[in-house]
C-alpha positions as CSV (number, residue, x, y, z in Angstrom):
1,M,87.5,90.1,126.6
2,S,84.0,92.0,127.3
3,E,81.4,89.1,127.1
4,N,77.6,88.8,125.3
5,L,75.4,89.1,128.0
6,D,73.0,87.8,125.7
7,Q,75.1,85.0,125.7
8,I,74.7,84.2,129.3
9,I,71.0,82.9,131.1
10,N,70.5,82.6,135.2
11,F,70.6,78.9,135.8
12,E,68.9,79.2,139.3
13,P,65.9,76.7,139.9
14,A,63.5,78.2,142.3
15,N,61.4,75.4,144.8
16,L,64.2,73.1,145.6
17,S,64.2,71.9,149.2
18,P,67.2,73.1,151.3
19,I,68.6,69.4,150.9
20,Y,68.6,69.4,147.0
21,T,69.3,73.2,147.0
22,D,72.7,72.5,149.0
23,R,73.9,69.6,146.6
24,F,73.1,71.6,143.7
25,D,75.2,74.4,145.4
26,D,77.8,72.1,145.7
27,L,77.6,70.2,142.3
28,T,77.9,73.7,140.4
29,D,81.2,74.6,142.6
30,E,82.7,71.3,140.8
31,L,81.7,71.5,137.8
32,V,83.1,75.5,137.4
33,E,85.9,73.7,138.9
34,Y,86.8,71.7,136.8
35,P,85.8,72.4,133.5
36,K,86.5,69.9,130.6
37,P,83.4,69.4,128.8
38,L,83.7,65.6,129.3
39,N,84.0,66.0,133.4
40,R,81.7,67.9,133.9
41,E,79.1,65.3,131.5
42,V,80.6,62.6,134.1
43,T,79.5,64.7,137.1
44,I,76.4,65.5,136.7
45,K,75.6,61.4,135.4
46,E,76.9,60.6,138.6
47,E,74.5,63.1,140.8
48,I,71.7,62.1,138.7
49,N,72.8,57.9,139.3
50,R,72.7,58.4,143.0
51,I,69.7,60.5,143.3
52,Q,67.6,57.8,140.9
53,D,68.9,54.8,143.1
54,D,67.5,56.5,145.8
55,L,63.8,57.2,144.2
56,D,61.0,55.0,145.0
57,D,59.2,54.2,141.7
58,E,56.6,53.5,143.8
59,N,56.4,56.7,145.6
60,P,58.7,59.2,143.7
61,D,59.6,61.9,146.5
62,P,58.8,65.2,144.9
63,D,61.9,67.1,145.6
64,A,64.1,64.6,144.4
65,I,62.2,64.7,140.9
66,R,62.3,68.7,141.0
67,Y,65.9,68.1,141.5
68,L,66.6,65.7,138.7
69,A,64.7,67.7,136.0
70,V,66.8,70.7,136.9
71,L,70.1,67.9,136.1
72,E,69.0,66.9,133.0
73,V,68.3,69.9,131.6
74,L,72.1,71.4,132.9
75,L,73.3,67.9,131.2
76,D,71.5,68.6,128.0
77,L,73.0,71.8,127.7
78,I,76.5,70.9,128.5
79,E,76.8,67.9,126.1
80,I,75.8,70.4,123.8
81,D,79.2,72.7,124.4
82,W,77.0,75.2,126.8
83,G,79.3,76.7,129.7
84,I,78.6,77.5,133.5
85,Q,79.3,80.2,135.5
86,K,78.7,80.6,138.6
87,N,79.6,84.0,141.3
88,D,76.7,85.5,143.3
89,Q,74.8,83.3,140.9
90,T,74.9,80.3,138.7
91,R,74.4,81.2,135.1
92,V,74.8,79.0,132.0
93,V,76.5,80.6,128.5
94,R,75.8,80.2,125.0
95,P,78.2,78.6,123.0
96,D,79.8,80.9,120.3
97,M,77.7,80.1,117.5
98,E,80.0,82.6,115.1
99,K,82.5,80.3,115.8
100,Y,80.6,77.3,114.9
101,R,79.0,79.8,111.8
102,S,82.5,79.8,110.2
103,D,83.6,76.6,109.9
104,S,81.3,74.8,108.3
105,K,82.4,71.6,109.1
106,L,82.5,72.3,112.7
107,Y,78.7,73.4,112.8
108,K,77.4,70.1,111.2
109,D,79.0,68.3,113.7
110,R,77.8,70.4,116.8
111,E,74.2,70.1,114.4
112,R,75.3,66.8,114.7
113,K,75.9,66.0,118.0
114,I,72.6,67.7,118.9
115,L,70.5,65.2,116.9
116,K,72.2,62.4,117.4
117,K,71.2,62.3,121.2
118,E,67.6,61.9,120.7
119,R,67.8,59.7,118.0
120,Q,70.3,57.3,119.8
121,V,67.7,57.1,122.7
122,Q,65.2,55.2,120.5
123,F,67.9,52.5,119.8
124,Q,68.3,51.5,123.4
125,K,64.1,50.0,122.9
126,D,63.7,46.2,122.8
127,S,60.7,46.7,120.2
128,I,62.9,48.7,117.6
129,K,65.6,46.2,118.1
130,R,63.3,43.7,117.5
131,F,62.2,44.9,114.4
132,I,65.9,45.9,113.1
133,R,67.0,42.1,113.6
134,Q,63.8,40.9,111.5
135,M,64.2,43.3,109.0
136,E,68.1,42.2,108.3
137,E,67.2,38.9,108.5
138,P,68.7,37.2,105.1
139,S,66.9,37.2,101.8
140,P,64.2,38.2,101.9
141,G,65.2,41.2,103.9
142,I,66.2,44.6,103.5
143,G,69.4,44.3,101.8
144,D,68.0,43.1,99.1
145,L,65.9,46.8,98.1
146,I,69.6,48.5,98.6
147,A,70.7,48.4,95.0
148,D,73.8,46.4,94.0
149,N,76.9,49.5,94.0
150,K,79.0,47.5,91.8
151,S,76.5,47.1,89.2
152,L,75.7,50.7,89.4
153,Y,78.9,51.5,89.1
154,N,79.6,50.1,86.1
155,D,76.5,50.7,84.3
156,L,77.5,54.1,85.6
157,S,81.0,54.2,84.4
158,T,80.5,53.3,80.8
159,L,78.1,56.4,80.0
160,S,81.2,58.3,82.0
161,D,82.9,59.7,78.8
162,K,79.9,60.4,76.3
163,S,78.3,63.7,76.0
164,R,75.8,65.1,78.4
165,E,73.0,64.2,76.1
166,E,74.1,60.9,75.3
167,I,74.3,60.1,79.2
168,A,70.6,61.1,79.6
169,E,69.5,58.8,77.1
170,G,71.7,56.1,78.4
171,L,70.5,56.9,81.4
172,D,67.0,55.8,80.8
173,D,68.1,51.8,80.8
174,V,70.4,52.7,84.1
175,I,67.9,53.8,86.4
176,Q,63.8,53.9,86.1
177,P,62.9,55.9,88.9
178,Y,58.8,55.6,90.0
179,V,56.9,57.4,93.2
180,Q,55.2,54.2,95.3
181,T,53.0,55.3,98.0
182,V,53.2,53.6,101.1
183,V,50.4,51.4,102.9
184,S,50.6,49.6,105.9
185,G,49.5,46.1,105.3
186,E,50.8,46.3,101.6
187,S,53.2,44.1,100.8
188,C,56.7,44.6,98.2
189,D,55.9,42.7,95.1
190,Q,59.6,42.0,94.7
191,T,60.4,41.1,98.5
192,G,56.9,40.4,100.7
193,L,58.5,43.1,103.1
194,D,55.4,45.4,104.5
195,L,56.0,48.7,102.6
196,M,55.3,50.3,106.0
197,D,58.6,48.4,107.2
198,I,60.7,48.8,104.7
199,W,59.9,52.9,104.8
200,R,60.3,52.8,108.6
201,Y,63.5,50.9,108.5
202,F,65.1,53.2,105.9
203,R,63.6,56.2,108.3
204,Y,65.9,55.0,111.1
205,T,69.0,55.9,108.9
206,W,68.3,59.0,109.6
207,L,69.7,61.2,111.5
208,T,66.9,62.7,112.9
209,P,65.2,60.9,115.0
210,Y,61.9,59.3,114.0
211,N,58.9,60.2,115.5
212,T,55.3,60.1,114.3
213,V,53.3,63.2,114.8
214,P,49.0,64.0,114.3
215,G,47.0,65.3,111.5
216,R,47.4,63.9,108.2
217,N,50.4,62.2,106.7
218,I,51.6,60.1,103.7
219,N,54.5,58.3,103.0
220,F,56.5,57.5,99.7
221,L,58.7,55.1,98.4
222,I,61.1,56.4,95.1
223,R,62.0,52.8,93.4
224,D,64.4,51.9,90.9
225,A,62.4,49.7,88.2
226,A,65.8,49.5,86.3
227,R,67.2,46.8,88.8
228,K,67.2,44.1,90.5
229,N,64.1,44.0,93.1
230,D,63.5,47.8,92.5
231,P,65.9,48.6,94.8
232,V,64.9,52.0,96.9
233,I,66.5,55.3,95.4
234,G,65.2,57.6,98.6
235,I,62.4,58.1,100.4
236,A,59.7,61.1,101.7
237,S,57.3,62.0,103.9
238,L,54.6,64.6,104.0
239,G,52.9,65.7,106.9
240,S,50.1,68.4,108.4
241,A,52.1,71.9,108.2
242,M,52.5,73.5,111.6
243,M,50.5,75.9,112.0
244,N,52.9,78.8,112.8
245,M,55.4,79.4,110.6
246,S,56.1,83.4,110.2
247,V,58.3,83.0,107.4
248,R,56.4,80.9,105.1
249,D,53.1,83.2,106.5
250,N,55.0,86.1,105.1
251,H,55.2,84.2,102.0
252,I,52.0,83.5,101.6
253,G,50.6,86.7,103.0
254,W,49.2,85.6,106.2
255,R,50.7,87.4,109.0
256,F,49.9,91.1,109.6
257,Q,52.7,92.7,109.5
258,E,52.9,91.6,106.0
259,V,49.7,93.0,104.6
260,K,51.5,96.5,106.3
261,Q,54.6,95.7,104.0
262,R,52.8,94.7,101.1
263,L,50.9,98.4,101.4
264,E,54.3,99.6,100.7
265,R,56.0,100.5,97.6
266,Q,59.2,97.9,96.7
267,V,62.2,98.9,96.3
268,D,66.0,98.1,96.5
269,E,68.6,99.8,98.6
270,V,72.3,99.9,95.6
271,E,75.2,101.9,96.4
272,I,76.5,104.4,94.3
273,E,79.6,105.7,94.6
274,E,80.1,109.6,93.7
275,Q,82.4,112.5,93.3
276,L,82.7,114.3,97.1
277,P,81.4,118.6,96.7
278,K,84.9,120.6,96.2
279,D,85.6,121.4,99.4
280,E,85.5,118.2,100.6
281,R,87.7,116.7,98.2
282,T,91.6,115.2,99.1
283,P,94.0,113.8,97.0
284,E,93.9,110.7,98.8
285,K,89.5,110.7,98.9
286,K,87.3,112.3,96.1
287,T,84.4,109.6,96.1
288,R,81.9,108.6,98.5
289,T,79.6,105.9,98.8
290,R,75.7,106.0,99.4
291,T,72.9,104.0,99.7
292,Q,70.3,104.9,97.2
293,K,66.7,103.9,97.5
294,I,65.5,102.5,93.8
295,P,62.1,101.8,92.8
296,R,61.1,97.8,91.8
297,E,58.0,98.8,90.3
298,T,56.8,101.6,88.6
299,P,54.1,104.0,90.5
300,E,51.2,102.1,87.7
301,E,52.6,99.1,89.1
302,Y,52.8,99.6,92.4
303,E,49.0,100.9,92.5
304,K,47.6,97.7,90.5
305,R,49.8,95.3,93.0
306,K,48.5,97.3,95.7
307,R,45.3,97.0,94.4
308,D,44.4,93.3,93.7
309,F,46.3,92.1,97.5
310,C,44.1,94.1,99.2
311,T,41.0,92.9,97.3
312,R,42.0,89.6,98.2
313,V,42.7,90.3,101.8
314,R,39.2,92.1,102.6
315,D,37.7,89.2,99.8
316,A,39.0,86.8,102.0
317,V,38.5,88.4,105.7
318,I,34.8,89.0,104.8
319,R,33.9,85.5,103.6
320,E,35.5,83.8,106.5
321,F,34.1,85.3,109.1
322,D,30.6,84.0,107.7
323,R,32.0,80.5,106.7
324,S,33.8,79.8,110.6
325,L,30.6,81.4,112.4
326,S,28.4,78.8,110.4
327,E,30.6,75.8,111.4
328,I,30.5,76.5,115.3
329,R,27.6,74.5,117.2
330,V,25.7,76.7,119.4
331,D,22.4,75.0,120.3
332,D,23.5,73.5,123.2
333,F,24.1,76.9,124.3
334,I,20.5,78.4,123.6
335,Q,19.0,75.6,125.1
336,E,20.9,76.3,128.2
337,Y,20.3,80.3,128.6
338,D,17.1,81.7,128.2
339,A,18.8,84.9,126.7
340,L,20.1,82.8,123.8
341,S,18.5,82.8,120.7
342,A,19.6,82.2,117.2
343,K,20.0,86.0,116.6
344,S,21.9,86.6,119.4
345,F,24.8,84.8,117.0
346,E,23.3,87.5,114.2
347,D,23.3,90.5,116.1
348,P,25.1,90.2,119.5
349,D,24.5,92.5,122.3
350,K,26.5,92.6,125.2
351,Q,24.9,89.8,127.6
352,T,25.6,87.2,124.6
353,F,29.8,88.1,125.1
354,E,28.8,88.2,128.7
355,I,27.5,84.2,128.8
356,L,29.6,83.1,126.3
357,A,32.4,84.3,128.4
358,E,31.1,82.7,131.4
359,I,30.9,79.0,129.6
360,E,34.2,79.7,128.6
361,A,35.7,80.5,132.2
362,E,33.6,77.3,133.8
363,A,35.5,74.9,131.1
364,R,38.6,76.5,131.3
365,E,37.8,76.1,135.5
366,T,36.9,72.3,134.6
367,I,39.8,71.6,132.5
368,N,42.4,73.1,135.3
369,N,40.3,71.2,138.2
370,P,43.1,68.3,138.9
371,S,39.8,66.6,141.2
372,I,37.7,66.2,137.7
373,D,38.9,63.7,135.2
374,E,38.3,65.5,132.4
375,P,37.2,63.3,129.6
376,N,39.0,62.7,126.6
377,P,37.7,64.1,123.2
378,E,38.9,61.7,120.7
379,K,37.4,58.7,122.7
380,M,33.8,59.9,122.6
381,D,31.2,57.9,120.0
382,S,29.7,61.5,118.2
383,W,30.6,64.7,117.5
384,A,28.0,65.8,119.1
385,Q,29.5,64.7,122.4
386,R,33.0,65.8,121.7
387,S,31.4,69.2,120.9
388,E,30.1,69.0,124.7
389,A,33.5,68.2,125.9
390,P,35.2,70.9,127.8
391,L,37.7,71.1,125.7
392,F,35.4,72.0,123.0
393,R,33.1,74.1,125.0
394,K,36.3,76.3,126.1
395,K,37.0,76.8,122.5
396,R,33.5,77.4,121.3
397,A,32.5,79.9,123.4
398,E,36.4,81.2,123.1
399,T,35.9,81.6,119.2
400,L,32.9,82.6,119.2
401,Q,33.5,85.5,121.2
402,K,36.5,86.5,119.1
403,L,34.3,86.1,115.7
404,L,31.3,87.8,116.8
405,R,33.4,90.9,118.5
406,D,35.5,91.6,115.3
407,R,33.0,90.8,112.4
408,Q,31.3,93.8,113.7
409,Y,33.9,96.1,112.6
410,V,34.6,94.0,109.0
411,Q,30.4,94.8,108.5
412,E,30.4,97.8,109.6
413,H,32.9,98.9,107.0
414,T,32.4,95.8,104.3
415,D,31.1,98.6,101.9
416,Q,34.8,100.8,101.4
417,D,36.7,100.1,98.6
418,P,39.5,97.3,99.2
419,V,42.4,99.9,99.2
420,E,40.7,101.7,101.8
421,F,39.1,98.8,103.4
422,V,42.8,97.0,105.2
423,E,44.8,101.1,105.2
424,T,41.1,101.4,107.4
425,A,41.8,99.1,109.2
426,I,46.1,99.2,109.9
427,E,45.5,102.5,111.5
428,D,42.7,101.3,113.6
429,S,42.7,99.4,116.4
430,E,39.7,97.8,116.2
431,G,40.5,97.0,112.6
432,T,43.9,96.1,113.1
433,R,42.3,93.2,115.6
434,A,39.4,92.3,112.8
435,L,41.8,91.7,110.4
436,K,44.2,89.9,112.5
437,T,41.8,87.7,113.4
438,G,40.1,87.3,110.3
439,L,43.5,86.1,108.3
440,K,44.1,83.6,111.1
441,E,40.5,81.9,110.4
442,V,42.0,81.9,106.6
443,K,45.3,80.3,107.6
444,K,43.0,77.8,109.6
445,R,40.9,76.4,107.2
446,R,43.6,76.1,104.3
447,A,46.8,75.3,106.6
448,G,45.6,72.1,107.3
449,A,44.5,71.0,103.9
450,G,45.8,72.7,101.3
451,M,49.4,72.1,101.9
452,M,51.6,69.9,103.5
453,N,55.2,70.0,104.8
454,I,58.1,68.0,103.7
455,M,58.9,66.1,107.0
456,V,61.3,63.5,105.2
457,C,63.1,63.6,101.6
458,G,66.1,62.0,100.8
459,A,68.1,59.4,99.0
460,I,69.2,55.7,100.1
461,P,73.0,54.8,98.9
462,P,74.5,54.7,96.9
463,Y,72.0,56.8,94.9
464,R,73.3,59.5,97.5
465,P,76.4,60.6,94.7
466,I,74.3,61.1,91.9
467,L,71.7,63.9,93.9
468,G,69.4,60.8,94.5
469,G,68.2,64.0,97.1
470,K,67.0,66.1,94.4
471,L,65.5,63.3,92.6
472,V,63.1,62.9,95.7
473,S,62.4,66.5,96.2
474,M,61.6,67.3,92.5
475,A,59.2,63.6,92.8
476,L,57.4,65.4,95.7
477,T,56.0,68.5,93.4
478,G,54.5,65.8,90.6
479,P,51.0,64.9,89.4
480,E,51.4,61.5,91.3
481,V,52.0,62.7,94.6
482,I,49.3,65.3,94.1
483,N,46.9,61.9,93.2
484,A,48.0,60.1,95.9
485,Y,47.6,63.0,98.5
486,R,43.3,63.3,96.8
487,E,42.8,59.8,96.9
488,K,43.7,59.4,100.6
489,Y,42.3,62.5,102.0
490,D,39.2,63.1,99.0
491,G,36.0,63.8,102.1
492,A,38.4,63.0,105.2
493,V,36.6,64.0,108.2
494,S,38.4,67.1,110.1
495,Q,38.9,65.9,113.3
496,I,38.8,69.4,115.3
497,A,36.1,71.1,112.9
498,S,33.8,68.7,113.4
499,S,34.5,68.5,117.4
500,M,33.6,72.7,117.0
501,K,30.3,72.1,114.9
502,G,29.2,69.0,116.5
503,E,28.8,67.2,113.1
504,A,31.0,65.9,110.2
505,V,32.6,68.6,108.2
506,T,34.8,67.9,105.5
507,K,37.8,70.1,104.1
508,Q,38.4,70.1,100.4
509,S,41.6,68.1,100.1
510,E,44.0,70.1,97.0
511,L,47.8,70.0,97.6
512,V,48.9,73.6,96.3
513,F,52.0,74.0,98.6
514,L,54.7,72.4,100.4
515,D,57.4,73.5,102.8
516,T,59.8,72.4,104.6
517,T,63.2,73.6,106.3
518,S,66.5,72.4,106.2
519,L,68.7,70.2,108.8
520,F,71.4,72.6,108.5
521,E,71.4,76.6,109.2
522,V,74.4,76.5,105.8
523,G,71.4,75.2,103.2
524,S,70.1,71.7,101.9
525,A,71.7,71.0,98.6
526,Q,68.4,68.6,97.3
527,Y,66.3,72.2,97.6
528,E,68.9,74.4,96.4
529,R,68.2,75.5,92.5
530,V,66.1,72.6,92.1
531,R,63.8,73.6,89.7
532,V,60.7,71.6,87.5
533,P,59.7,71.9,84.3
534,T,56.1,71.5,83.6
535,P,53.6,71.7,80.2
536,A,52.4,75.1,81.8
537,D,56.2,76.3,81.0
538,V,56.3,77.1,84.4
539,K,59.2,75.5,86.4
540,M,58.1,75.2,89.7
541,E,61.0,76.1,92.2
542,Y,62.1,75.5,95.6
543,E,62.2,79.0,97.2
544,N,64.4,80.2,100.1
545,L,61.5,82.5,102.2
546,G,64.1,83.0,104.6
547,K,65.4,80.9,108.6
548,T,63.0,80.0,111.0
549,S,64.0,82.4,114.6
550,G,65.6,79.4,116.2
551,Y,63.6,78.9,119.3
552,G,62.7,75.0,119.9
553,S,63.2,71.8,122.0
554,I,65.8,69.7,120.2
555,Q,68.4,70.5,122.6
556,F,66.1,68.6,124.8
557,G,66.5,64.9,125.3
558,P,63.3,62.2,126.3
559,K,64.2,62.0,129.8
560,T,64.9,65.8,130.2
561,R,61.3,66.1,128.5
562,Q,59.9,63.5,130.8
563,R,61.0,64.9,133.9
564,L,60.0,68.3,132.9
565,A,56.3,66.7,132.3
566,E,56.5,65.4,136.4
567,V,57.0,68.6,137.9
568,T,54.3,70.4,136.1
569,V,51.8,67.7,137.5
570,I,53.8,68.1,141.1
571,E,53.2,71.4,140.3
572,E,50.0,71.7,139.5
573,G,47.8,68.8,140.2
574,K,47.2,67.6,136.8
575,S,49.0,67.9,133.1
576,R,48.3,71.2,131.2
577,V,49.1,70.0,127.8
578,N,48.2,66.1,127.2
579,G,48.8,66.6,123.6
580,R,45.6,66.0,122.1
581,F,44.7,66.6,119.4
582,G,42.5,69.7,119.7
583,E,44.9,71.6,122.7
584,G,46.5,73.4,120.3
585,I,50.2,73.8,118.9
586,A,54.0,72.3,119.6
587,P,52.0,70.7,122.6
588,R,55.8,69.3,122.8
589,M,57.1,73.1,123.2
590,R,54.3,74.0,125.6
591,K,54.9,71.1,127.9
592,I,58.9,72.2,128.0
593,R,58.1,75.8,129.0
594,N,55.7,74.8,131.6
595,G,58.2,72.7,133.0
596,L,61.0,75.3,133.2
597,E,58.5,78.0,134.4
598,N,57.7,75.3,137.6
599,L,61.9,75.4,138.1
600,G,61.7,78.4,137.8
601,L,64.0,78.5,134.7
602,D,64.2,81.0,131.8
603,G,62.7,80.5,128.8
604,E,65.6,81.8,127.1
605,L,66.9,78.4,127.0
606,L,64.6,77.5,124.5
607,N,66.7,79.5,122.2
608,H,68.6,77.1,120.7
609,Q,69.9,79.7,118.4
610,S,70.0,76.6,115.5
611,R,68.3,78.5,112.4
612,R,67.0,76.9,109.4
613,I,66.3,77.5,106.0
614,V,62.5,77.4,105.2
615,Y,61.8,76.4,101.8
616,G,58.5,76.3,99.9
617,V,57.4,75.5,96.2
618,D,54.3,76.6,94.6
619,L,51.8,73.6,93.0
620,A,49.6,76.1,91.3
621,S,49.6,79.5,89.2
622,D,46.7,80.7,91.7
623,T,48.1,79.4,95.4
624,E,47.6,82.4,97.1
625,D,43.9,82.5,95.5
626,Y,43.4,79.2,96.8
627,L,44.9,79.4,100.4
628,F,43.1,82.9,100.5
629,G,40.1,80.6,100.2
630,L,39.1,82.5,97.4
631,T,39.2,80.0,94.8
632,D,38.2,76.3,95.5
633,S,39.7,74.9,92.1
634,P,43.2,75.0,92.4
635,D,45.0,76.0,88.3
636,Y,47.4,73.4,89.1
637,Y,51.2,73.2,86.7
638,W,50.1,69.7,85.6
639,D,47.5,69.7,83.1
640,F,46.2,65.2,84.9
641,D,45.8,64.2,80.9
642,N,48.4,61.8,81.0
643,V,49.9,61.7,84.7
644,A,52.3,58.2,84.3
645,A,53.7,60.8,81.5
646,E,54.1,63.7,83.4
647,Q,55.4,62.0,86.8
648,E,58.2,60.5,84.3
649,S,58.6,63.7,82.8
650,I,60.5,65.1,86.3
651,Y,62.6,62.0,86.3
652,S,64.0,62.5,82.6
653,H,64.8,66.3,83.9
654,W,66.3,64.8,86.9
655,K,68.7,63.0,84.8
656,S,69.7,65.7,81.9
657,R,70.3,67.9,85.0
658,W,72.1,66.7,87.1
659,V,73.1,62.9,87.2
660,S,74.3,63.2,83.4
661,K,76.7,66.3,84.9
662,R,77.7,64.5,87.9
663,I,79.0,60.8,86.8
664,Q,81.3,62.7,84.5
665,R,83.1,62.7,87.7
666,D,85.4,60.3,88.8
667,E,85.1,61.0,92.6
668,V,81.2,60.5,92.7
669,L,81.3,57.3,90.4
670,E,84.2,55.9,93.2
671,K,81.7,56.8,96.1
672,I,78.9,54.5,94.1
673,R,81.8,52.2,93.6
674,D,83.0,52.2,97.6
675,F,79.9,51.9,99.4
676,D,79.8,49.1,102.0
677,Q,76.2,48.1,102.6
678,S,77.3,46.4,105.8
679,E,78.5,49.8,107.2
680,F,75.3,51.4,106.2
681,M,73.1,48.9,108.1
682,L,71.7,49.5,111.5
683,Q,72.5,46.7,113.4
684,N,75.9,47.4,114.7
685,E,74.2,51.1,115.2
686,V,71.9,49.4,117.1
687,T,74.7,47.2,119.1
688,Y,77.2,49.4,119.7
689,K,76.8,53.3,119.5
690,Q,74.0,53.8,122.2
691,K,76.1,54.9,124.5
692,Q,79.0,58.2,124.9
693,L,82.4,57.9,126.8
694,S,80.5,59.8,129.4
695,D,78.8,56.7,129.8
696,F,81.2,54.0,129.7
697,I,82.9,56.3,132.8
698,V,79.9,56.7,135.0
699,E,79.1,53.1,134.6
700,S,82.8,52.0,135.1
């Protein structure tokens, strides 16, 4: 059977010294000769240990660091079932993902294996071990906030033989959910435990590792007021949305390719069976199937939709160029260069662009110069000082060039009809560039403050069998969560925008859209078929927007990332990516890519092919207008007249739609009855499950 060449990637590291090149050659010979995965893992780990034992921690050998980085990359791949080949070159081979996708259990087991590696690493930290031990101490402890499964089972069992309407009514006394915003330093009224500690403990029980992320973040506990100590039903966390997520951005209309797509008439492709021409018919075959495109909209509907969309794009882009330029500091540039004036930024000439390019180049040179200790903007006292740091001088000069250049095109075509404006821009290289720049600025303004990513969402046992995860996802769309977001971030100063302007800049904080990704490619039960009734007679729904591309860094563990960063420092003199706020998106991904490049390894190693489903939910009727910056007052689906009652309506719907049906099934109740709290607690996992079989073999 021929091999799929797309699955084979060269693995020939560059810049290894002759001695380590020979060692790598010998190692890969052994890996090919003994192909069992366990043998391969042990072989690589033994080689890593030999090199590390000889490494001088005070003055490590750069050649050894490069080789260790190569070994860690290779180990990570081998541990998730990549193969290795060797003829004239060493090559690694991706596993056959179709084999996994055809067996959902096999697929999920593999994905869990990838995620568990980094999760287990965090439990090796002494600080986390101490935290878990403290939280699991006898009452008051975290165990007091896990519902008594026997009591819950008994209460639900008494309702299980009734009608769904009677069950839903009876559930009001059995389960009484409420949302509690987590504030560090605030204590739980029932146990006295810090709310953030409670949330953090339960977060460690997740399959994915717990990492803090920069930007906005707000955490929630969903608790049950009907039971002793108000046990935790589930936890959630909202964080700053990713700046680039293509399927989400297409859904909103922020991407240029989507603009082109929306100008086309929407059609459905249907298969039609028709009779074959008389001369082609046979006794065995008299018909054929062909695909036909059927318009999904009338000509009038198409023209209206196209005009409305073009009007939105045109108005948003024109407005955003002026707003964005007004929020970039230029007075210091004017003071430094006699040729610059306020008029230079209203009607720029060739010299203006040359000066800005010079400022950008000088700042970039400072940033990349290993002999210069670049100041960290986050440690500066004033916004004006931050704006003058090399990082933000570069960003200001770079952004000004783009905005001033592309605004010229927009100004020259402002009086065009909206449809003509967009269609002309699409066919013109300068217009295309201007549209892309304008849409990017629109997204920058709203993505950071008008939408959030659901980073954590799920149930705590024994509520999982009754779809507590759906309850959590539904609760996040409610008015109490929207208000909690407003209260936390109303008037909040934007770090990057303020550093660009040289003075405090606040962004409006209205939460109109949530996005999230599934843990597995096969879907997520807690988002599928979730519809939340609202007073506006609209059911908010988590919509499947598409799948991610399958690129990322989940296959590379902490040790690998550390070694790759060390290689980049060796090769380039200083870290190209410090992970500071304002340096750009996806710093982890860029650090790994830089490290791979510096080893001469293929960036395609970042293609893990583990795609995720992207879900999104609109929280307002005019979400797109708000996200395009065309309104500052979203029309929410909630009235906010009686927030508590509106939030309670979500819980009532969850009970009647989901729980009332689930508890009629014996196997669901049995899962609640058989839940063992001791197996759920983390202490056993921290103590006994930190190592893989290959680790024990290497140690022995």
